[in-house]
C-alpha angles and dihedrals in degrees: 000000000000125000123208118189122195103205131165128142090217119089123226098029099119104266096137093037094053092043092050096047093042091051092048090046093051093047090052088056090058097262123140106237132188113197113198116202109203097164114109087217087062093214094152089054091049089049087069094053094258125135112226095201090061095052111096100185112047140144091286094055091045095050089046089052093243096120141026129254094247091048090053095052121096122192116220133171117244088222092057112120118241090233112031114216142173117278095254136029092355131120092055095145094055091047091047093050093048090047092049091052087048091053092050089049092052091050093049104044131004089211087085090072099089089058097034094056093050093045092048092051091050093046091048092050090049096048092047091049090048091047089232107141092159090061089051093047091049092051092048091050093048093049089052089050093048090049098038095115088058094049093047092052093046095047091054096043109039100268099286092169092060093043090056091044091051092051092045098048105040135066101040107150123224091256092053091048089054091047093050093047089051089050091052095047093043098042121005095044096046092048091052089049091051094242095124139020119257119245134197090207109061097173092056090041091059091046093062108090100214091046091048090055090046093052092057094047093045090047092056090049094046090050090048092051092048093048092044090053094050094044091047091051093048091050088049090054094045095048103041104002094247097160098175097080090045092053093049093048095050090043087060089048089051093051092051093049091046091057090043094056094049120102089222093049093106086069095044100044087054088061109058091186087082089067098048093111085071086076087081083079091060093094089057095055093041089053090051091049089049091052091046090051090057093054103027107020096167092053092047096049090042091054089047092049092048091056094046091048092051089048092050092044097051092042090055097043096043119118113221093210089065090066092054116101115250131211120193089355092301123112112238122238117268090233130038095200095110091049090047090054092048090051093046090051090057095044093246118152102151121061145168112219151141120297095246091053099039106073099033084053091052095044097043091049093050090246088298085122115048121201135201119199120235131182131240090272092050093253121134108287139196102314109184091186113044099192088064093052091046093051090053092045090052093049114106097224113008122183131241122225123189140158107259112265095006117136095261090050091051090049092049092052090048090061119106111263088237092061092078106013118196095023119144128210121220129176118220111176108298093347134091116209118200110190145158102238114240088353096067096099124106094233126059 
């Protein structure tokens, strides 16, 4: 008998989800599985369609000696749906709730699209096959309600969201697609598998010889894992017509391809967190590994040992400085306290600056200093919090803070002296501060 524990002191990291899906996957492979729900919220119990408040004998009564082991066990089918519903037209509440959340996600961040499009296609196919048009209509209506603010804003201002999406997701050349796929397999995939450590500075990451070697090895391993999962799912469908694994596998492939064909993919594939929903496929791979361990234990343990060895090796050899953001090729200081003190001494509380400087500056100063992000050519940049940018824009004489020699610093010095008359230039460590003397504060 093997015991598997899902333990993490942090909430919301997927302990129950992983345990439930792993138990169901192992049961579908013919294993006898005991799933023990020790969570007072009883979410694992609820996941199998059971009602905890209606269960008399449970793990609590067993531990307290008020019930027997046999009385505390419940038998469920791994194929039982989480929310049982009538054969046709039912489950409208669940469909509407999921569609409402999808609408909220679409309104919040367009990065949900790679997942949303595939989920919508699968939901539509399922509704058509089940002859449940009401379910499809309910889902569409709930999605519109969830994303209503986005539609209202776009209807009144010429659909800027969709113009931006069209520009961002069209025009990728075949060479760019291949490059993006290579980046995903060599970096994002290995990071998600725990083979290499993540980095916020990919150019410096690629320059390190040992990390460059690790990237290639980890990329090959990630590609092998993805291919093994898809082949295993395909074989499961061919042998016994189990299509669930196959659908999940090709959904993962579809998400990867959707990122690869986007013109903004170089940004997203460098941030593996955008692919975190692919962790939903973890039970599939764990089940395959468990099945392999039954037939080829040495091979399975060897594969697991290789993964752990690579993880440990890259962790021990990783240079922390490689994870630090860089501006103009220079790593930023870990703390902005010296810069904050320098700005406070000059009475500066509104600044234009680089993205990587802006928000740490606001957070570490307790929002006493408000930033607005500008690009290398001093145009308005990617401001995640518009009120900050508006406050800087409304300031009579905001300051400018750059890393010395960085592109925006060079662009600022190239401006005519008459563009910002009366501004001083001070050096503070790696920073350049351009400010207007005693007129640099945000208020009059």
